[in-house]
C-alpha positions, 0 to 999 in steps of 0.5 A: 968528174962526169963522163964525156959524149964524144960526137962525130956527126955532120963531119964535125967532132966534139965532146959534151959532158953527159951531165950537160945532156942530163944523162949518165954513162949508164943510161941506155942507148935511146935515152942518150940519143934523145938528149943529144937529139935535143941538144943538137936540135935535130929529129932523134931518127937522124941518129938511127945510123949511129951506135954508142960505144961505152969505154971504161972511164965512163965516156960514151962515143957516138959513131956510125955503124961499121959497114961489112 
């Protein structure tokens, strides 16, 4: 089973299998964001305010940077 990218973006939440994006859970942040930007059909710089958080099960969550 492939990992999921759990996306919380534009007031919506959804999951996308990483293999559907053509990446693996071990891919670097830039590559995953590039694939997601293509999937969402948005410029990659729209994803700059977000970070990726990996879990032990091979899933990745895109979330906004926490402010202090």
